[in-house]
N, C-alpha and C positions, 0 to 999 in steps of 0.2 A: 151299485152305481158308483163310477169313477168321478171324483172331484177335481175340478181345475185348481189351479194355484190360487186363484182370487177366490174361490169357496173355502179353501184351507184357510186362508189367511182371515177371513171373516169369522170361521170356525174359532180359530185361536185365540182371536179378538174377544169374540163372546165369553170363552171359557175363562180370560184372563180377568174382563171385566166382573164376572160373576164372584170370582175370588179375591178381588181389591175392594178396600172399604176405603172411607173417606175419613174415619177416625172417629166419627161420631156415632156410628150405628151400633146398637147394643145387642147382646145375646141374653139367653136366659139368667148369666150369672150377674147381670145387671153392670156390667163390664163392656168397653168397646170389642167388638169382634175381633180387632187385631190381637189382643190378649188372649186368643186362641182357647178359651175357657180354662185358663189356668189360675186366675184370680177370682176374687169375689169383690162386688162394688155394692154399697147400699147403707142404709142406716144401721147402726149398731152402737153398743155401748162400749166406749174405751176409757175404762174406769181410771187411769191414771192422769188423764185429761181432764175431761168434764163429765164425772160420775153421776150428775144431775139429770142429764138428759143423753137422748141419742144423736151420733154426728153421723155423716158421710163417711165412712171408711172406704178406700181403695187399699186392699190387701194382697199383695202378690208374693208370699212368703213361700220359699223353697218352690219356686215355680219354673225354674231351669232356665231363665233368660240370661243369654249372653251378650247380647246387644242392648244398652243403655238407652238407646234411641228411643225404645218403647216406651219409656217414661212420659215422653212427649204427650202421649194419648191419653194421659190421665183425666178422667172426669172433670170437667170444671168446676162440679159442686162439691169436688172432695174437700174434707175439711181435716181428714188424718190420712197421710200417704206412707203406708207400710210396702217396704220392698227389701226383703230379708232374705239372705240366703241365697241368692243368685251368684252371678260371676260377670262383674263389673270392674275390670282392672283401671279404665279411663272415664271418668265422666265427662261427657262431651259439653261443647259450648252451648249455653241455653238449654239446661236439661227439660225445662218445661215448656220450652218454645220461646218464640221471640217476643209474644204478645202477653199482656200482662192479664191473662184470663182467669187465672185461678186464686181469686181475691179473697175466697173463704179459706183458704189452705191455712192452717194454722201449726199443724205437727208433719215433720219428715221423719221416717225411720229408714236409714239405710244401712242397717248392722249386716255384719257378716256377708259382704258380697265381695271379699278380695280386692276392694280400690286401693289402687296403689297411685294414682295421681290426680287431682282434681284442676280442672282450668281455671283461668282466671275469672270467666263469666259462667261457670257452670250453673251455677245458683242465679241466674238474671229471674228478675221479677219476681221475687219472694219477699216482697216488701212486708207483709201480714203473717210471714211464719213467725212463732214464738218458740218452738222448740225444735232444735236439729239433734238427730242422732245419728253418729257416725262409727258406734262400737264396734270392735273386733274385725278391722280390717287391717292395711298394710300400707298406710298413706305414707308417703315419703315428702314431706314439706320443707327440706334441704335445698339450698341454692336458688333454682329457678322459680320454684312456687313460693319461696319467704317473699320476693319482691312483689308478688300477687295478692291483690286485696280479696281472698277467696271468700271471704265471709262478708263483704261490705255491703252486699244486697239486702242482709237480714237488719233491716233498719229498726224492726222491733223484736228482736231475738231475745228472749229471756233464758232460755236453758241452753247449753252447747255439751254435749256428751261425746266424749272422746275416750272411753275405757277401751284400754287395749287397742288404739287405734292407729299406731304408728308402725313403720317398718322396724323391724329387729335387725337390718343391715347396717343400721347409722346410729352411733354413740349418740346415748341421751345427752350429752352437753350440747351437742351439735343442732339436734332437732328442738332443744328447748330455746334455744337463743332464737331459733327461727320461727317457734312458735310465739315468742315475744313478739317478734316483727308482725306475725299476721294478725295478732292480737290487738295491735296499735292501729296497724292500717287499716284494718277492718272498722275500727272505731264503734265497739260494740258498748255503746254508752247506757244500754237498758238490760243488759245481761245480768242475771241474778244468781244463776245456777252454772258451776262449771266443774265436770267431771273429768277426772285425769287418772282414774283408778288403771291400775296394771300396764303401767308403761315403762316399767324399767327405770324409774326416775332415782337415781343414786343422791344427788345434789340438785338444788336451786340455788347457783351462783350470784343471779341477777337479784340484788335487794329490793328492786321495784318490779319485779316480775308480774305482779296482778295489780300493779297501781291506776293501770289506765281503764279498769273496770269499777266505776264509780259507785254502781248500783250492785255489785258482788254482794250476796248474802250467804251463799253456799258455795264452799269450796273443798271439793272431793278429792283426796291425794292418797286414800287407803291402797294396800297392796302394791306399794312400791318399793324401794330400797333406801328411805330417807333415814339419815341417823340422827338429825337435828332440824331444826324450824329457824333456817337460815334467811329468810325472806321477811319483809316487812309487812306486818298486819296493820300498823298506824293509819297507812295510807287507806284502808279499806273501812272507811268510817260506817258502813252498814252490815259488815259480816258480823253474821250470827251462828253460824256454823262450822265449823272446822274439822274435817275427819281424817285421821292420821293413822286408822287402824291398820294393825297387821305390815308395819314397816321393819326397818333396822335399828330402831330407836334403842339405844343401852341405858341411856341417861339423858338429863335434862340440866344445863347448866343453870345459874340463877340468874344470868342475862335474859335467858330464854324465858325461864318462869316469870320473870317480871314482865318480859313482853306480854304472855299471855294474860296474865294480872291485867294489864292496862288494856288490852282488846276485850276480856271477856269478865273482868272481875266485878262490873256492876251487874248485882244478882237482881236490881229492881226491875229489869225487863221481863226477867222469868224466862226468857227463851233462848238466850247464846247458850252454845253447847260445844264441847271440845269432846272427841273420841280418841283415845290413845291405848286401847287396848289391844291385845294380841301382840305387842311389842316384846323384844327378847330381853327385858331389862336385867341387867346384873346388880344384884340386891348386895353389895356391900358397903363399906364406910364412905364412898365417894357418892353414893346415892342418897346419903343424908339431906341434901338440901332439897330433892325431889320429896323425899318420903315426909319431911316436915311440911312442904307445901300442900301436899295431898291432905294433910291433916287440917291444914288452916285457910286455904284460898276459898274465896267467894264465887269463884269459876265453876260452873256446872260442867261436871265430867260425865259423859255417858259411861255406861259399862264400868265405872270407876273402881268396883269391886272386882272386876275381871282384869285388872291391871296386876299381872303375876310376875314373880321372879323366874326368870328362864334359868340364870345359875347365880352364885353369889359365894359369900363367906360369913358365916360358916355354910357348908355345902348343902346343909338341910334347908336353906332357903330356898331351893329350886322347887318350882311348882307353887310356892304360898304366894298369897295376895299380899303384895307391897304394904298395903296398910296393917296388914297382920304382922308383919315381921318384928321380932323381937330383939335379934341381934344383927346391928349391921357393922360388923368387924371388917378391918384392912386385912389384906392379903400378905402373912410374913414374907 
């Protein structure tokens, strides 16, 4: 039987309606049908956040999404949101929509999505989020983005994870300056943990780089290219953990050692600690102040006995623990 134009239009409309969802209708995965059964949504354990109880997790890991607009349809009861291993070069404005509906959301993990740009209000209406993870992306915060308060909506943010988060196309000294501006303008007054590992940081030139983070307790700078600790610690009154493992530190001068003693020398707290292992220390006569400091300091050094000589004089110092060195001679 032949159909006229009106009947065909009606048929196409019915088909379209049958495949369109209002964003709230769920399928067997517990997720909105818009997620096309690529994700899982429901109660589960997220041990690194609240190990003592189950939380509502929306997990879209390696789901093949290329349009970040899909994130807007995250279930409102979500407490932990995981979108890892997708491909979102630009995060749009109002990532979770314009309404403040996700009041239970505390953790957002956007690891390994190829993110290059974050809009000024991408993270609108995220007041209760306490942990933001942007590891292993390609973010460019230089120039335009540096003037945007990209983290300013995180009024209660306690952890910011930026491991290997920035583009390799920009020299570290530029994006560090802009990162400082972002941290200041975003007013992260409750931030306790900051992860900046694996970002090819060679030097932190601004003495007050982290001074606008008054609650900072954990600072992770491992796996970079740092050769000294040339930023202020005295302004970080609550700092308890400083991680500098696997950098390019060959030696530490007396001024730096005094700085560490002042920040971490109070052993009464029992929790303050520094990690310096994995650095290529040169064990010759110039390392004597560090050698003596390791023997005498009250600061707690994690993996202290794994602080080894990479080379030195005499040559047989290479590979031994610094505290076990017997001779520290000057190269003739």
